[in-house]
C-alpha positions in Angstrom: -1.0 -15.0 -67.1 2.3 -16.2 -65.9 4.0 -15.9 -62.7 7.4 -15.1 -62.7 9.9 -15.4 -59.4 11.1 -12.4 -58.4 15.2 -12.6 -58.2 14.5 -11.2 -54.3 12.4 -13.9 -53.5 13.4 -17.3 -53.3 10.7 -20.5 -51.9 11.8 -21.9 -49.2 11.2 -26.5 -50.4 10.7 -28.4 -47.4 10.5 -32.6 -48.7 8.4 -34.6 -46.3 11.1 -35.9 -44.1 11.4 -31.4 -43.0 8.0 -31.2 -42.7 7.3 -34.5 -40.2 10.4 -32.9 -38.3 9.2 -29.4 -38.1 6.1 -30.6 -36.9 7.5 -32.5 -34.4 9.4 -30.2 -32.4 6.1 -27.5 -32.5 4.7 -30.9 -30.6 6.9 -31.3 -28.5 7.2 -27.5 -27.5 3.9 -27.1 -27.2 3.5 -30.2 -24.5 7.1 -28.1 -22.9 5.2 -25.5 -22.6 2.0 -26.8 -21.6 3.9 -28.9 -18.8 5.7 -25.5 -17.1 2.4 -23.7 -17.9 0.3 -26.1 -15.4 3.2 -26.3 -12.7 3.1 -30.0 -13.4 7.0 -29.8 -14.1 7.4 -28.4 -10.8 6.4 -31.0 -9.3 8.4 -31.9 -6.2 7.9 -35.3 -4.1 6.2 -35.8 -1.3 4.7 -33.0 -1.8 0.1 -32.6 -0.6 -1.4 -32.6 -4.2 -3.9 -29.5 -3.3 -8.1 -31.4 -3.1 -11.1 -29.2 -3.2 -13.2 -28.6 -0.9 -17.1 -27.4 -1.5 -19.2 -24.6 0.2 -22.8 -26.0 0.6 -25.9 -23.2 1.6 -28.0 -26.9 2.3 -31.2 -25.0 4.2 -32.3 -22.0 6.1 -34.8 -20.4 8.1 -36.2 -17.5 9.7 -38.5 -16.6 13.1 -39.5 -13.5 11.4 -43.1 -14.2 9.4 -43.0 -11.0 7.8 -39.7 -11.3 5.9 -40.2 -11.9 2.2 -36.9 -12.8 0.5 -33.8 -13.3 1.9 -29.8 -13.3 0.8 -27.1 -15.1 2.2 -23.0 -13.6 1.9 -20.5 -16.8 3.1 -16.7 -15.0 4.3 -15.3 -18.2 4.1 -11.3 -17.6 5.3 -11.7 -13.9 3.7 -13.8 -14.6 0.5 -17.3 -14.1 0.2 -19.5 -15.6 -1.8 -23.0 -15.2 -1.4 -26.4 -16.9 -2.8 -29.2 -17.3 -4.0 -26.0 -16.6 -6.7 -28.4 -15.6 -9.9 -31.3 -13.8 -7.8 -31.1 -10.9 -5.8 -33.1 -12.5 -3.0 -34.2 -15.8 -3.0 -38.1 -16.7 -1.9 -38.2 -17.7 2.2 -39.9 -21.4 1.5 -39.6 -25.0 3.5 -38.1 -26.6 0.3 -35.8 -24.6 -1.3 -32.5 -26.2 -2.4 -28.9 -24.8 -1.6 -26.2 -23.7 -3.8 -22.5 -24.9 -3.7 -19.3 -23.2 -4.2 -15.9 -24.6 -4.8 -13.9 -22.9 -2.2 -10.0 -22.4 -2.1 -8.5 -26.3 -0.9 -7.1 -24.9 2.9 -5.3 -26.7 5.7 -8.5 -24.7 7.9 -11.2 -22.3 7.2 -13.3 -19.9 9.4 -16.4 -19.2 8.4 -18.8 -15.6 8.9 -22.4 -15.1 7.8 -24.1 -12.7 7.3 -28.3 -12.5 6.0 -30.3 -9.7 4.2 -33.7 -10.1 4.7 -36.5 -7.6 2.4 -40.4 -7.5 3.9 -43.1 -6.7 1.9 -42.8 -3.3 2.6 -39.2 -3.2 0.6 -37.7 -2.7 3.3 -34.0 -4.7 3.9 -32.6 -5.3 7.0 -29.4 -7.1 8.2 -28.6 -10.3 10.6 -25.2 -11.3 11.4 -23.5 -12.9 14.5 -20.3 -12.2 16.1 -19.5 -15.9 16.0 -16.5 -17.0 13.5 -16.4 -21.1 12.9 -13.1 -23.0 12.9 -13.4 -25.5 10.9 -10.2 -27.9 10.8 -9.8 -29.9 7.1 -9.7 -33.3 8.9 -12.9 -32.6 10.0 -14.2 -33.1 7.0 -17.4 -33.8 6.4 -19.0 -31.4 8.6 -22.6 -30.8 8.9 -22.7 -26.9 10.5 -25.5 -24.7 11.8 -25.0 -21.0 12.2 -27.3 -18.6 13.5 -27.5 -15.4 13.4 -29.3 -12.1 14.4 -30.4 -8.6 13.6 -27.7 -6.0 13.9 -27.2 -4.1 17.2 -28.1 -7.2 18.9 -25.5 -9.9 18.6 -22.9 -7.7 21.1 -25.3 -8.6 23.9 -26.3 -11.8 23.1 -29.7 -10.7 23.7 -31.0 -11.0 20.6 -33.6 -12.8 19.3 -31.9 -15.1 16.7 -33.9 -14.4 13.7 -32.3 -16.4 10.8 -30.0 -20.2 11.0 -28.6 -21.7 8.3 -27.5 -25.4 8.0 -24.3 -25.5 5.9 -21.9 -28.3 4.8 -18.2 -28.1 4.2 -17.1 -31.2 2.0 -14.2 -32.4 -0.1 -17.4 -33.4 -2.1 -19.7 -31.5 -4.3 -23.7 -31.2 -2.9 
């Protein structure tokens, strides 16, 4: 079988030098597009480079022996993270491992937390605090404790502390 060329179809013939030139142009365009896309070309001299920060829940302790599982919701600068990440409830154990979350870099952090808990009967309670902890970046790394009360008792200050949450804000993951 013989292949014949159609009179309207022309084959582009490229020599080795032209092929190298096309490859070089394509590679240069790819590098420039990547630099623009990542913002590397828009960096102004003297501007600070943002550092990554981390929020770690290290330990949780409860005063109510009837609680079987807990969930912590931490709000850092308006962004909520939830612990545990891959389960609905965390079993309450003395040596429970914590969890680290990467957070958006900022000059200061406002931290607020609440705790949801379930008892053996499957009843869920909510524990909160009116406390907001303000932390400046120049204080990092910092270890803090956050206390929560049964919903409704936190504003009067007379409600017992039901949970304590130990956490760290740092520029290093734990």
